[in-house]
C-alpha positions as CSV (number, residue, x, y, z in Angstrom):
1,M,52.2,-11.3,-7.9
2,S,48.8,-11.2,-6.3
3,D,45.6,-10.0,-7.9
4,P,44.5,-6.6,-6.9
5,V,41.3,-6.5,-4.8
6,R,38.5,-4.6,-6.3
7,Q,36.0,-2.9,-4.1
8,I,32.6,-2.8,-5.5
9,T,30.2,-0.3,-4.2
10,I,26.5,-0.9,-4.7
11,R,24.4,2.2,-4.6
12,H,20.7,2.3,-4.7
13,L,18.8,4.8,-7.0
14,F,17.5,6.4,-3.7
15,D,20.5,6.2,-1.4
16,P,19.8,7.6,2.1
17,S,23.5,8.2,2.6
18,L,23.6,10.5,-0.5
19,E,20.2,12.0,-0.2
20,P,19.1,12.0,3.5
21,D,16.3,14.6,2.7
22,L,14.3,12.0,0.9
23,F,13.8,9.9,4.1
24,E,13.5,12.6,6.8
25,N,10.6,11.8,9.2
26,I,9.1,9.4,6.7
27,L,7.6,7.0,9.3
28,S,5.8,9.5,11.5
29,R,4.5,11.1,8.3
30,R,3.3,7.8,7.0
31,A,1.5,7.2,10.2
32,M,-0.4,10.5,9.9
33,A,-1.1,9.8,6.3
34,Y,-2.7,6.4,7.3
35,V,-5.0,8.1,9.8
36,F,-5.9,10.7,7.1
37,D,-6.8,8.0,4.6
38,L,-8.8,6.0,7.2
39,V,-10.9,9.1,7.6
40,G,-11.3,9.4,3.8
41,V,-12.3,5.8,3.5
42,S,-14.7,6.2,6.3
43,I,-16.4,9.1,4.7
44,L,-16.7,7.0,1.5
45,W,-18.1,4.1,3.5
46,L,-20.7,6.3,5.0
47,L,-21.9,7.5,1.7
48,A,-21.9,4.0,0.2
49,A,-23.7,2.7,3.3
50,V,-26.6,5.1,2.7
51,V,-26.8,4.0,-1.0
52,V,-26.7,0.3,0.1
53,F,-29.4,1.0,2.5
54,F,-31.8,2.3,0.0
55,L,-30.8,-0.4,-2.5
56,G,-31.5,-2.9,0.2
57,I,-35.0,-1.5,0.6
58,A,-35.5,-1.7,-3.2
59,T,-34.3,-5.3,-3.3
60,F,-36.1,-6.4,-0.2
61,G,-32.9,-6.7,1.8
62,L,-30.7,-8.6,-0.7
63,A,-28.3,-5.5,-1.2
64,W,-27.6,-5.5,2.5
65,L,-25.4,-8.6,2.1
66,I,-22.9,-6.2,0.7
67,Y,-22.4,-4.4,4.1
68,P,-19.6,-6.8,5.5
69,A,-17.5,-6.5,2.3
70,L,-18.1,-2.7,1.8
71,W,-15.2,-1.5,3.9
72,P,-12.5,-3.7,2.5
73,I,-13.7,-3.2,-1.1
74,L,-13.7,0.6,-0.7
75,G,-10.3,0.6,1.0
76,V,-8.7,-1.3,-1.8
77,L,-10.4,0.7,-4.5
78,Y,-9.4,4.0,-2.8
79,T,-5.8,2.9,-2.6
80,M,-5.6,1.5,-6.2
81,A,-7.2,4.7,-7.6
82,T,-5.0,7.1,-5.8
83,L,-1.6,5.3,-5.2
84,G,-1.6,4.1,-8.7
85,G,-2.6,7.5,-10.1
86,P,-0.5,10.3,-11.4
87,T,0.7,11.5,-8.0
88,S,1.7,8.1,-6.8
89,A,0.3,8.9,-3.4
90,T,-2.9,8.5,-1.5
91,P,-4.6,11.7,-0.4
92,G,-3.2,11.3,3.0
93,M,0.3,10.7,1.6
94,S,-0.1,13.9,-0.5
95,A,-1.2,15.8,2.5
96,M,2.0,14.7,4.4
97,G,4.2,15.4,1.3
98,L,5.0,11.7,0.6
99,S,5.2,9.8,-2.8
100,M,5.9,6.2,-3.6
101,R,8.3,4.9,-6.3
102,H,9.6,1.4,-7.3
103,T,13.1,0.9,-6.2
104,D,14.1,1.4,-9.8
105,G,12.5,4.8,-9.9
106,R,9.3,4.1,-11.8
107,R,5.9,5.2,-10.4
108,P,3.7,2.5,-9.2
109,D,0.7,1.4,-11.4
110,T,-2.6,0.1,-10.2
111,L,-1.5,-3.5,-10.0
112,T,1.4,-2.4,-7.7
113,A,-1.0,-0.3,-5.6
114,L,-3.3,-3.4,-5.3
115,M,-0.5,-5.7,-4.3
116,H,0.8,-3.1,-1.8
117,V,-2.6,-2.7,0.0
118,V,-3.3,-6.5,0.0
119,V,0.0,-7.3,1.4
120,F,-0.3,-4.4,3.9
121,Y,-3.5,-5.7,5.3
122,A,-2.5,-9.4,5.2
123,L,0.7,-8.7,7.2
124,T,-1.1,-6.5,9.6
125,V,-3.8,-9.1,10.3
126,T,-1.5,-12.1,10.5
127,L,1.5,-10.7,12.2
128,T,0.0,-7.8,14.2
129,P,0.6,-4.1,13.6
130,L,4.0,-4.5,15.4
131,V,5.3,-5.7,12.0
132,H,5.5,-2.1,11.0
133,L,8.4,-1.5,13.4
134,V,10.5,-3.0,10.6
135,G,10.8,0.5,9.3
136,L,12.9,1.6,12.2
137,F,15.6,-0.8,11.2
138,T,15.8,-0.4,7.5
139,E,18.1,2.0,5.8
140,R,15.4,3.7,3.5
141,R,12.6,3.4,6.2
142,Q,10.8,0.8,4.3
143,L,8.1,-1.3,5.9
144,L,7.7,-5.0,5.3
145,Q,5.1,-4.6,2.6
146,D,7.4,-2.1,0.8
147,L,10.3,-4.6,0.9
148,A,8.0,-7.4,-0.4
149,I,6.7,-5.4,-3.3
150,G,9.9,-3.4,-4.1
151,V,8.7,0.2,-3.4
152,V,10.1,3.1,-1.5
153,V,8.1,5.9,0.1
154,M,9.9,9.3,0.0
155,D,9.5,13.0,0.5
156,A,7.5,14.2,-2.6
157,R,8.8,17.7,-2.3
158,V,12.4,16.5,-2.5
159,L,11.5,14.3,-5.5
160,A,9.8,17.2,-7.2
161,F,12.8,19.6,-6.5
162,T,15.2,17.0,-8.1
163,G,12.9,16.4,-11.1
164,R,11.9,12.9,-10.3
């Protein structure tokens, strides 16, 4: 007698074959959300630049040394505060109806948001923006930074409809 062969099926919590609506048009919506968030960070940068200008006058130019680091600092803080918040989305992602979850279903915290944005910018700078084409070839439309951190970006409306 031979041993019967068992077939094991591994299913993800967010399986695109079972719930295709979660991943519909994700990449194009993420691109638009990124543009929206760039505008948001730019507005914050303009406001902060004015404050730093006047601080520079008060400190005889010493505060102006902050200018080169102002954009990255604001971008990271913006992402940490919004992506790690209760909606699990930046304002751009919310506008496009997207939300982020860990692959096990948990919402990202501020540390996860920090890691995500740092890995995003590190990969974009070192490997060129073409690295984001990875999303075209992954089942759940995850980008390389998503795979590295263990998160998934999905349709927030579908998540809300299913109570997740």
